[in-house]
C-alpha positions in Angstrom: 99.3 -85.1 -10.6 95.6 -84.5 -11.1 96.2 -82.7 -14.3 98.3 -85.6 -15.6 95.8 -88.2 -14.2 98.5 -89.7 -12.0 98.0 -91.5 -8.7 100.5 -92.3 -6.1 101.2 -96.0 -5.5 100.1 -97.0 -2.0 102.8 -98.5 0.2 102.3 -102.2 0.6 102.0 -103.7 4.1 105.2 -104.7 5.8 105.7 -108.1 7.5 108.5 -108.8 9.9 110.3 -112.0 8.8 113.1 -112.1 11.4 112.3 -113.4 14.8 115.1 -114.6 17.1 115.3 -117.4 19.5 116.6 -116.0 22.8 118.0 -119.4 23.8 120.0 -119.8 20.5 123.7 -118.8 20.2 124.1 -117.0 16.9 127.3 -117.5 14.8 129.8 -114.6 14.6 129.7 -112.3 11.6 132.6 -114.0 9.8 131.5 -112.5 6.4 132.0 -108.9 7.8 130.4 -107.3 4.7 133.1 -108.8 2.4 130.7 -109.1 -0.5 133.3 -109.2 -3.3 133.8 -112.9 -3.5 136.2 -114.0 -6.3 135.1 -117.6 -6.8 131.8 -119.5 -7.1 130.5 -121.7 -4.3 132.5 -119.9 -1.7 129.8 -117.8 0.1 126.1 -118.3 -0.1 123.9 -115.7 1.6 120.3 -116.4 2.6 117.2 -114.6 3.8 113.4 -114.6 3.8 111.0 -112.0 2.5 107.2 -111.7 2.7 104.9 -111.1 -0.3 101.2 -110.2 0.2 98.4 -111.8 -1.7 94.6 -111.7 -1.4 94.8 -115.1 0.3 97.4 -113.9 2.8 101.2 -113.7 3.0 103.5 -116.0 1.0 107.2 -116.3 2.1 110.2 -116.5 -0.2 113.5 -117.9 1.0 116.6 -117.6 -1.2 120.3 -118.4 -1.3 122.6 -116.2 -3.4 126.1 -117.0 -4.5 127.8 -113.8 -3.6 130.4 -114.2 -6.4 127.8 -114.0 -9.2 124.7 -112.7 -7.4 122.9 -115.8 -8.8 119.9 -117.2 -6.9 121.2 -120.8 -6.5 118.4 -122.0 -4.3 114.9 -120.7 -3.4 111.6 -121.9 -1.9 108.2 -120.4 -1.5 105.4 -121.3 1.0 102.6 -119.9 3.0 104.5 -120.6 6.2 107.8 -119.1 7.4 109.4 -122.1 9.2 112.6 -124.1 9.1 111.3 -126.4 6.4 111.2 -123.4 4.1 114.9 -122.5 4.4 115.8 -126.2 4.3 114.1 -126.5 1.0 116.0 -123.5 -0.4 119.2 -125.1 0.9 118.4 -128.5 -0.7 117.6 -126.8 -4.0 120.9 -124.9 -3.9 122.9 -128.1 -3.3 121.1 -129.9 -6.1 121.8 -127.1 -8.5 125.4 -126.5 -7.5 126.4 -130.1 -6.6 128.8 -128.5 -4.1 128.3 -126.8 -0.7 129.8 -123.4 -0.1 132.7 -122.7 2.3 130.6 -120.1 4.2 126.9 -119.6 4.7 125.7 -116.2 5.8 122.2 -115.2 7.1 120.5 -113.2 9.7 119.8 -114.5 13.2 116.2 -115.7 12.5 114.9 -118.8 14.2 114.9 -120.6 10.9 118.6 -120.3 10.5 119.6 -120.9 14.1 117.3 -123.9 14.4 118.9 -127.3 15.2 117.8 -128.8 11.9 119.3 -126.1 9.7 122.5 -125.9 11.7 122.8 -129.7 11.4 122.4 -129.5 7.6 125.3 -127.0 7.5 127.5 -129.1 9.7 126.8 -132.2 7.7 128.4 -130.5 4.7 131.3 -128.9 6.7 130.0 -125.4 6.1 131.0 -122.5 8.3 128.1 -120.4 9.5 128.1 -116.6 9.7 125.3 -114.4 10.9 124.6 -110.7 10.7 124.9 -108.6 13.8 121.8 -107.8 15.7 119.5 -105.4 13.8 122.1 -104.6 11.1 120.6 -105.1 7.6 123.8 -104.0 5.9 125.5 -107.2 7.0 123.3 -109.0 4.5 123.0 -106.2 2.0 123.3 -108.4 -1.1 120.2 -110.4 -0.4 118.3 -107.3 0.7 119.3 -105.8 -2.6 117.9 -108.8 -4.5 114.6 -108.6 -2.7 114.4 -104.8 -3.5 115.1 -105.6 -7.1 112.5 -108.4 -7.3 109.8 -106.2 -5.8 110.7 -103.2 -8.0 110.8 -105.3 -11.2 107.3 -106.8 -10.3 105.9 -103.5 -8.9 103.6 -102.9 -11.9 101.7 -106.1 -11.2 98.5 -105.8 -9.1 98.3 -107.6 -5.8 98.2 -111.3 -6.6 94.9 -113.1 -6.0 96.3 -116.3 -4.7 99.5 -117.7 -3.2 99.9 -120.0 -6.2 99.8 -117.1 -8.6 102.6 -115.4 -6.6 104.6 -118.6 -6.6 104.3 -118.9 -10.4 105.2 -115.3 -11.1 108.2 -115.3 -8.7 109.5 -118.7 -10.0 109.3 -117.3 -13.6 111.1 -114.1 -12.5 114.0 -115.9 -10.9 114.5 -118.7 -13.4 113.6 -116.9 -16.7 114.6 -113.3 -16.0 116.8 -112.6 -13.0 119.3 -115.4 -13.3 119.7 -115.5 -17.1 118.9 -112.0 -18.2 118.9 -109.3 -15.4 122.0 -107.1 -15.9 124.1 -106.0 -12.9 126.5 -103.1 -12.9 128.6 -104.9 -10.4 129.0 -107.8 -12.9 130.1 -105.4 -15.8 126.5 -105.3 -17.0 126.1 -109.0 -17.4 123.5 -111.3 -16.0 124.5 -113.8 -13.2 124.3 -116.7 -15.7 126.4 -114.9 -18.3 128.9 -113.9 -15.6 129.3 -117.5 -14.4 130.2 -118.7 -17.9 133.5 -117.0 -17.5 134.3 -118.4 -14.1 135.4 -121.8 -12.8 133.7 -123.1 -9.6 135.9 -123.5 -6.6 137.0 -127.1 -6.0 
């Protein structure tokens, strides 16, 4: 590596984004890793990841339609609270115009909160949650976060939270959804894949 003037990339700091409420009753894992969903607006999966900046952490909450792997709703903020995931939910409803049949997430306090659960009930959405400590139960969203961080890995640490917001917003809306190819979608982007599908009624 010295001869080729190569230097290893330092591993970025890790931030835990899932804290559970011991008084909350989590929903059963109704999804049961059935990630191959044949129709749009049937299953949305959500999670939160942390991204470091020189100003501190910024948190990204997303909702993916498991049929097309499209990010249908997302929100970014400097705090990781229920308002963050509610903004992602509201954005997904505005984009799709239709709630999903099933909503899957981990057991984090944001998703078990009274406000978020009330939002799901108001739209008649069934709630599903991963088993305790099992990241494979929400593998599609974990895969998206890995893809995002790998695709943006060449960028230096962002100076500000606003810079991180701008870059991530551009990545999701201008690259991932319309252009990022998926082997599971026959090497089409989520947007292209959806053009050949009819949303569920």
